[in-house]
C-alpha positions in Angstrom: 219.4 143.4 -98.4 218.7 146.2 -96.0 221.3 146.1 -93.1 223.4 148.8 -91.6 226.2 148.6 -89.3 227.3 152.0 -88.0 229.8 152.9 -85.1 228.5 156.1 -83.6 227.8 157.8 -80.1 224.6 158.4 -78.9 224.1 162.5 -79.3 220.5 162.8 -78.3 217.7 160.5 -76.8 214.0 161.3 -76.0 212.1 160.0 -72.9 211.0 156.2 -73.2 207.5 156.2 -75.0 205.1 153.4 -75.4 203.4 152.5 -78.7 199.5 152.1 -78.9 200.2 148.4 -78.6 202.2 149.3 -75.4 205.5 148.2 -76.7 208.4 150.5 -75.3 210.1 152.7 -77.9 212.8 155.2 -78.0 213.7 157.6 -80.5 217.5 159.1 -80.5 220.0 160.6 -82.7 223.4 159.0 -83.5 226.5 161.0 -84.6 229.5 159.2 -86.7 232.7 160.6 -87.6 235.5 158.8 -89.5 238.0 158.6 -92.4 237.2 156.6 -95.3 238.9 156.0 -98.8 237.0 157.0 -101.9 238.4 157.3 -105.0 241.9 156.7 -104.0 241.8 159.5 -101.4 241.0 159.8 -97.6 237.8 161.6 -96.6 236.8 162.9 -93.5 233.0 161.7 -93.0 230.8 163.2 -90.4 227.0 162.0 -90.2 224.0 162.4 -88.1 221.2 159.9 -88.0 217.9 159.6 -86.5 217.3 155.9 -84.9 214.7 154.3 -83.1 214.7 151.1 -81.0 211.5 149.1 -79.9 210.8 146.5 -77.0 213.6 145.6 -74.6 216.3 147.1 -76.9 214.6 150.5 -76.1 214.6 149.8 -72.4 218.2 148.9 -72.6 219.3 151.8 -74.6 217.7 154.4 -72.6 219.8 153.5 -69.8 223.0 154.1 -71.9 224.9 157.5 -71.5 224.8 160.3 -73.9 228.3 160.3 -75.8 229.3 156.7 -75.5 230.4 155.0 -78.5 228.5 152.0 -79.7 228.4 149.5 -82.9 224.9 149.4 -84.0 223.2 147.0 -86.5 219.8 147.4 -87.9 218.1 148.4 -91.1 216.8 151.9 -92.7 212.9 152.7 -93.2 211.2 155.7 -93.9 208.2 156.4 -91.4 204.6 156.9 -93.0 204.6 160.5 -92.1 208.3 161.2 -92.5 210.8 162.2 -95.7 214.2 160.7 -94.3 215.0 157.3 -93.3 215.5 156.1 -89.8 217.7 153.5 -88.3 216.0 150.6 -86.7 218.4 149.2 -84.1 218.2 145.6 -83.8 221.4 145.0 -81.8 224.3 147.1 -80.3 227.5 146.3 -78.2 230.0 148.8 -76.9 232.9 149.8 -79.5 
């Protein structure tokens, strides 16, 4: 199963673009910071994740403020010309 749930803030967003098929698309960057327990110890975790949204999800996300905290749900995929996975957003709600 490939499902990711991440609470993060929108750190950066590109301009809304359109795929060759005319589908709205938005590339953006998410930042997450939290404490988790690992091997019985508390650990401070920070991560920056590249993300993308398509269709009505992209049109909604482009209107959200930079820095707002959200709970994102989606899946990871590596772009054809990329080396690092990108989080494809399927839904989000305010955290």
